[in-house]
Backbone as JSON, one array per atom type, in Angstrom:
{
  "sequence": "XXXXXXXXXXXXXXXXXXXXXXXXXXXXXXXXXXXXXXXXXXXXXXXXXXXXXXXXXXXXXXXXXXXXXXXXXXXXXXXXXXXXXXXXXXXXXXXXXXXXXXXXXXXXXXXXXXXXXXXXXXXXXXXXXXXXXXXXXXXXXXXXXXXXXXXX",
  "N": [[98.4, 89.61, 98.02], [98.73, 87.43, 100.73], [101.0, 85.61, 102.68], [102.1, 83.06, 104.98], [104.38, 82.12, 107.48], [105.37, 79.7, 109.87], [107.13, 78.68, 112.61], [109.79, 79.08, 111.97], [111.43, 80.99, 113.15], [112.78, 83.39, 112.12], [114.67, 86.44, 111.99], [113.17, 89.14, 111.65], [113.78, 91.88, 110.91], [116.15, 91.42, 109.33], [114.85, 90.03, 107.25], [113.01, 92.03, 106.36], [114.81, 93.73, 105.17], [116.17, 92.34, 103.34], [113.98, 92.0, 101.66], [113.92, 94.58, 100.85], [115.92, 95.04, 99.35], [115.45, 93.26, 97.25], [113.51, 94.71, 95.84], [115.11, 97.07, 95.35], [117.0, 95.98, 93.68], [115.46, 95.95, 91.28], [115.25, 98.38, 90.46], [113.58, 99.95, 92.11], [112.6, 102.72, 94.19], [112.83, 102.71, 97.73], [111.41, 102.74, 100.99], [111.64, 102.02, 104.27], [109.61, 101.39, 107.05], [109.81, 100.73, 110.62], [108.56, 98.98, 113.32], [108.19, 97.23, 116.32], [106.56, 94.78, 115.85], [105.97, 95.21, 113.24], [106.69, 95.64, 110.19], [106.87, 98.02, 107.45], [107.24, 98.17, 104.08], [107.72, 100.29, 101.49], [107.69, 100.47, 97.95], [108.54, 102.16, 95.09], [108.29, 102.6, 91.77], [109.17, 104.55, 89.15], [108.43, 105.15, 85.82], [108.57, 106.53, 82.5], [105.61, 107.72, 81.75], [104.26, 106.49, 84.19], [103.66, 105.49, 87.25], [104.78, 103.1, 89.55], [103.62, 101.3, 92.47], [104.25, 99.39, 95.18], [103.36, 97.85, 98.49], [104.57, 96.29, 100.9], [104.11, 94.36, 103.72], [105.25, 93.19, 106.73], [104.48, 91.28, 109.49], [103.96, 90.23, 112.74], [105.66, 87.63, 114.67], [109.07, 86.48, 115.08], [108.66, 83.59, 115.02], [106.13, 82.94, 113.8], [104.87, 84.56, 111.48], [103.67, 87.15, 108.97], [103.62, 87.93, 105.63], [102.54, 90.18, 103.67], [101.54, 91.16, 100.29], [100.72, 94.2, 98.45], [99.48, 95.6, 95.75], [98.74, 97.54, 92.61], [96.05, 97.64, 92.71], [94.28, 99.4, 91.42], [94.52, 99.03, 88.98], [93.45, 96.53, 88.58], [90.93, 96.76, 89.4], [89.8, 98.31, 87.1], [90.05, 96.51, 85.28], [87.87, 94.64, 85.68], [85.85, 96.01, 85.0], [85.95, 95.72, 82.19], [84.63, 95.37, 79.57], [82.73, 97.22, 79.67], [84.28, 99.41, 79.67], [85.54, 99.31, 77.24], [83.53, 99.58, 75.33], [82.95, 102.13, 75.72], [85.01, 103.54, 74.38], [87.37, 103.11, 75.92], [89.37, 101.45, 75.35], [92.35, 101.62, 75.02], [93.0, 102.38, 77.61], [92.1, 100.08, 79.11], [93.92, 98.21, 77.89], [96.44, 99.14, 78.77], [95.85, 99.02, 81.77], [95.8, 95.98, 81.76], [98.35, 95.24, 80.99], [99.78, 96.41, 83.28], [98.62, 94.81, 85.16], [99.67, 92.51, 84.58], [102.43, 92.9, 84.89], [102.65, 93.51, 87.89], [101.8, 90.76, 88.79], [103.87, 89.19, 87.69], [105.91, 90.22, 89.17], [105.36, 89.88, 91.94], [105.27, 86.96, 91.9], [107.89, 86.58, 91.52], [108.8, 87.76, 93.98], [107.76, 86.06, 95.95], [109.0, 83.85, 95.46], [111.53, 84.52, 95.9], [111.61, 85.25, 98.58], [110.89, 82.94, 99.81], [113.5, 81.6, 99.47], [115.02, 83.15, 100.93], [113.86, 82.9, 103.7], [114.28, 80.26, 103.87], [117.02, 80.43, 104.2], [117.53, 82.09, 106.19], [116.25, 80.75, 108.5], [116.02, 80.19, 111.73], [117.48, 82.26, 112.43], [116.67, 84.21, 114.31], [117.18, 85.42, 117.58], [116.13, 84.28, 120.47], [114.41, 85.84, 123.33], [114.71, 84.43, 125.64], [117.14, 83.08, 125.31], [118.96, 85.1, 125.03], [118.66, 86.5, 127.52], [119.56, 84.46, 129.24], [122.22, 84.19, 128.52], [122.92, 87.05, 129.44], [122.79, 86.59, 132.17], [124.61, 84.7, 132.66], [126.96, 86.23, 132.19], [126.68, 88.13, 134.18], [126.86, 86.44, 136.48], [129.41, 85.57, 135.85], [131.04, 87.85, 136.14], [130.57, 88.59, 138.72], [131.7, 86.4, 140.11], [134.36, 86.65, 139.3], [135.05, 89.19, 140.41], [134.76, 88.46, 143.18], [136.83, 86.82, 143.4], [139.12, 88.46, 142.9], [138.96, 90.0, 145.02], [139.67, 88.57, 147.25]],
  "CA": [[98.23, 88.25, 98.57], [99.62, 87.14, 102.05], [101.82, 84.43, 102.99], [102.43, 83.0, 106.3], [105.29, 81.21, 107.87], [105.33, 79.27, 111.13], [108.15, 77.64, 113.18], [110.99, 79.42, 111.23], [112.39, 81.76, 113.97], [113.37, 84.35, 111.22], [114.77, 87.57, 112.25], [112.12, 89.68, 110.7], [114.35, 92.95, 110.47], [116.71, 91.04, 108.26], [113.94, 89.48, 106.21], [112.6, 93.15, 105.65], [116.15, 94.39, 104.77], [116.23, 91.47, 102.03], [113.01, 92.35, 100.7], [114.01, 96.06, 100.41], [117.02, 94.65, 98.34], [114.77, 92.82, 96.02], [113.04, 95.97, 95.07], [116.14, 97.98, 94.84], [117.64, 95.34, 92.33], [114.56, 96.11, 90.18], [115.21, 99.97, 90.37], [112.54, 100.76, 92.75], [113.03, 103.49, 95.23], [112.23, 102.06, 98.75], [111.27, 103.27, 102.14], [111.12, 100.99, 105.3], [109.23, 101.84, 108.44], [109.96, 99.48, 111.38], [108.23, 98.89, 114.74], [108.32, 95.98, 116.77], [105.93, 93.6, 115.38], [105.29, 95.37, 111.8], [107.82, 96.43, 109.01], [106.16, 98.41, 106.21], [108.16, 98.5, 102.9], [106.94, 101.14, 100.14], [108.42, 100.34, 96.82], [108.14, 102.99, 94.09], [108.99, 102.77, 90.56], [108.8, 105.55, 88.03], [108.78, 104.87, 84.55], [108.23, 107.35, 81.64], [104.47, 108.2, 82.21], [103.73, 105.72, 84.87], [104.27, 105.23, 88.63], [104.02, 101.49, 90.25], [103.93, 101.14, 93.86], [104.1, 98.2, 95.93], [103.44, 97.83, 99.76], [104.88, 95.04, 101.65], [104.11, 94.44, 105.28], [105.7, 92.04, 107.43], [103.85, 91.33, 110.75], [104.07, 89.13, 113.72], [106.75, 87.37, 115.49], [109.99, 85.43, 114.32], [108.13, 82.23, 114.9], [104.88, 83.04, 113.32], [104.8, 86.0, 110.68], [102.82, 86.91, 107.71], [104.15, 88.96, 104.67], [101.35, 90.8, 102.89], [102.01, 92.14, 99.36], [99.62, 94.77, 97.77], [99.89, 96.5, 94.45], [98.01, 97.3, 91.26], [94.62, 97.4, 92.92], [93.53, 100.23, 90.56], [94.38, 98.35, 87.44], [92.66, 95.13, 88.75], [89.6, 97.18, 89.27], [89.47, 98.68, 85.93], [89.83, 95.09, 84.34], [86.52, 94.22, 86.15], [84.73, 96.7, 84.08], [86.66, 95.95, 80.72], [83.86, 95.27, 78.61], [82.18, 98.56, 79.74], [85.18, 100.37, 79.23], [85.69, 99.18, 75.72], [82.33, 100.0, 74.63], [83.17, 103.64, 75.6], [86.38, 103.89, 73.91], [88.47, 102.92, 76.93], [90.22, 100.34, 74.98], [93.63, 102.05, 75.49], [93.3, 102.41, 79.15], [92.04, 98.78, 79.66], [95.14, 97.64, 77.68], [97.27, 99.58, 79.88], [95.72, 98.14, 82.77], [96.04, 94.8, 81.63], [99.84, 95.27, 81.05], [100.2, 96.71, 84.67], [98.43, 93.79, 86.13], [100.78, 91.29, 84.31], [103.62, 93.45, 85.72], [102.35, 93.23, 89.23], [101.6, 89.44, 88.93], [105.28, 88.69, 87.59], [106.64, 90.8, 90.22], [104.7, 89.36, 93.03], [105.73, 85.59, 91.87], [109.46, 86.52, 91.83], [109.11, 87.98, 95.24], [107.52, 84.86, 96.75], [110.05, 82.68, 95.21], [112.85, 85.0, 96.28], [111.45, 85.27, 100.07], [110.99, 81.44, 100.21], [114.8, 81.4, 99.52], [115.39, 84.03, 102.11], [113.3, 82.54, 104.75], [115.0, 79.12, 104.05], [118.31, 80.75, 104.38], [117.27, 82.88, 107.63], [115.56, 80.0, 109.5], [116.7, 80.04, 113.16], [118.36, 83.33, 112.69], [116.12, 85.17, 115.48], [117.66, 85.21, 118.74], [115.14, 84.5, 121.41], [114.82, 86.79, 124.43], [115.28, 83.53, 126.72], [118.88, 82.67, 125.2], [119.62, 86.37, 125.26], [118.53, 86.7, 129.11], [120.43, 83.47, 129.85], [123.48, 84.91, 128.28], [123.31, 88.12, 130.2], [122.68, 86.37, 133.68], [125.78, 83.99, 132.83], [127.7, 87.03, 132.16], [126.72, 88.77, 135.29], [127.54, 85.88, 137.47], [130.87, 85.48, 135.81], [131.68, 89.18, 136.67], [130.59, 88.65, 140.31], [132.67, 85.5, 140.53], [135.62, 87.26, 139.04], [135.12, 90.24, 141.4], [134.96, 87.95, 144.42], [138.3, 86.16, 143.45], [140.13, 89.4, 143.04], [138.81, 90.7, 146.41], [140.11, 87.43, 148.08]],
  "C": [[99.09, 88.37, 99.84], [100.0, 85.71, 102.13], [102.17, 84.29, 104.31], [103.23, 81.94, 106.63], [105.42, 81.03, 109.45], [106.49, 78.56, 111.73], [109.47, 78.13, 112.38], [111.91, 80.22, 112.08], [113.41, 82.44, 113.18], [113.52, 85.83, 111.84], [114.11, 88.64, 111.18], [112.58, 91.14, 110.26], [115.36, 92.47, 109.2], [116.04, 90.45, 107.15], [113.48, 90.99, 105.5], [113.78, 93.89, 104.81], [116.48, 93.59, 103.44], [115.28, 91.82, 100.91], [112.97, 93.77, 100.05], [115.02, 95.77, 99.28], [116.42, 94.21, 97.11], [114.4, 93.77, 95.14], [114.05, 96.85, 94.42], [116.84, 97.3, 93.55], [116.8, 95.75, 91.01], [114.37, 97.63, 89.98], [114.06, 100.66, 90.83], [113.2, 101.66, 93.79], [112.12, 102.73, 96.51], [112.06, 102.89, 99.89], [110.9, 102.25, 103.1], [110.77, 101.64, 106.53], [109.11, 100.52, 109.38], [109.37, 99.72, 112.67], [108.48, 97.62, 115.41], [108.0, 94.95, 116.35], [105.4, 94.03, 113.91], [106.35, 96.27, 111.19], [106.63, 96.66, 107.73], [107.06, 98.8, 105.02], [107.28, 99.11, 101.83], [108.1, 100.97, 99.22], [107.73, 101.12, 95.72], [108.82, 102.93, 92.83], [108.47, 103.62, 89.4], [109.31, 105.39, 86.85], [108.05, 105.88, 83.49], [106.89, 108.09, 82.22], [103.66, 107.53, 83.43], [104.54, 105.69, 86.39], [103.65, 103.9, 89.14], [104.31, 101.45, 91.35], [103.41, 99.91, 94.37], [104.02, 98.45, 97.53], [103.58, 96.63, 100.27], [104.75, 95.18, 103.15], [104.44, 93.11, 105.89], [105.33, 92.17, 108.92], [103.9, 90.02, 111.4], [105.3, 88.96, 114.39], [107.93, 86.46, 114.67], [109.51, 84.04, 114.15], [106.98, 82.02, 114.08], [104.62, 84.53, 112.78], [104.12, 85.96, 109.35], [103.45, 88.25, 106.85], [102.89, 89.23, 103.86], [101.92, 91.84, 101.55], [100.74, 92.87, 98.58], [100.21, 95.73, 96.72], [98.99, 96.21, 93.35], [96.63, 97.19, 91.61], [93.73, 98.25, 91.88], [93.29, 99.63, 89.13], [93.46, 97.06, 87.39], [91.22, 95.7, 88.76], [89.12, 97.7, 88.03], [89.16, 97.42, 85.0], [88.49, 94.63, 84.71], [85.59, 94.8, 85.24], [85.27, 96.84, 82.73], [85.62, 95.91, 79.78], [83.1, 96.65, 78.6], [83.1, 99.61, 79.09], [85.42, 100.57, 77.61], [84.6, 99.86, 74.98], [82.38, 101.6, 74.75], [84.36, 104.21, 75.39], [87.37, 103.81, 75.0], [89.31, 102.07, 76.47], [91.82, 100.48, 75.29], [94.02, 101.86, 76.93], [93.15, 100.81, 79.43], [93.35, 97.92, 79.26], [96.35, 98.03, 78.65], [97.18, 98.89, 81.37], [96.18, 96.75, 82.91], [97.6, 94.37, 81.73], [100.35, 95.47, 82.6], [99.9, 95.42, 85.66], [99.26, 92.7, 85.9], [101.93, 91.69, 84.89], [103.59, 93.09, 87.22], [102.43, 91.83, 89.45], [102.96, 88.88, 88.79], [106.11, 89.01, 88.76], [106.53, 90.09, 91.52], [105.3, 87.88, 93.21], [107.19, 85.75, 92.07], [109.66, 86.76, 93.21], [108.83, 86.91, 96.07], [108.46, 83.97, 96.75], [111.33, 83.21, 95.92], [112.72, 84.97, 98.2], [111.41, 83.74, 100.66], [112.54, 81.15, 100.23], [115.36, 81.9, 100.68], [115.12, 83.36, 103.57], [114.02, 80.95, 105.04], [116.39, 79.26, 104.67], [118.52, 81.32, 105.82], [116.69, 81.89, 108.61], [116.6, 79.85, 110.81], [117.55, 81.17, 113.22], [117.94, 84.25, 113.98], [116.67, 84.6, 116.51], [116.51, 85.28, 119.81], [115.31, 85.08, 122.63], [115.28, 85.65, 125.43], [116.78, 83.29, 126.62], [119.66, 84.09, 125.53], [119.77, 86.77, 126.78], [119.52, 85.58, 129.52], [121.88, 83.72, 129.55], [123.99, 85.9, 129.11], [123.38, 87.56, 131.59], [124.02, 85.52, 133.75], [126.93, 85.06, 133.04], [127.88, 87.7, 133.51], [127.42, 88.02, 136.55], [128.96, 85.56, 137.23], [131.62, 86.72, 136.34], [131.56, 89.19, 138.32], [131.64, 87.35, 140.67], [134.06, 86.01, 140.45], [136.04, 88.41, 139.9], [135.34, 89.52, 142.77], [136.36, 87.4, 144.62], [139.28, 87.32, 143.48], [139.9, 90.11, 144.41], [139.53, 89.83, 147.46], [141.61, 87.66, 148.24]]
}
């Protein structure tokens, strides 16, 4: 599922780090790949005979970004063929898939609640390139003024 936020000016790197923290708290191993406009978080949970994987993509700009959660597609596909599977003795596999889908749905709901709180907390945290440039220009002018005063 995808969720979009607009007008928030959120530092996306900080948002990705918070998402990584969310998964680590739940015992997932994580890896974060970052580029300018895309952050990809891979979270893997190994339990007994199962490996559960989540991929979270954060894309866009601080003022207009999308978070895309994907996980458990294999289990959801199996549930679509549930009645056919149970006819051929796949009841145990169907039950396992159902439990996995429930796990991912609960995890996703917790994540969206958490990210809503994080976005609210980080609203306005992104520094615009304009204010950064303005600050640098002011520093340069101040340096030139100071140098001119010391030369006099």
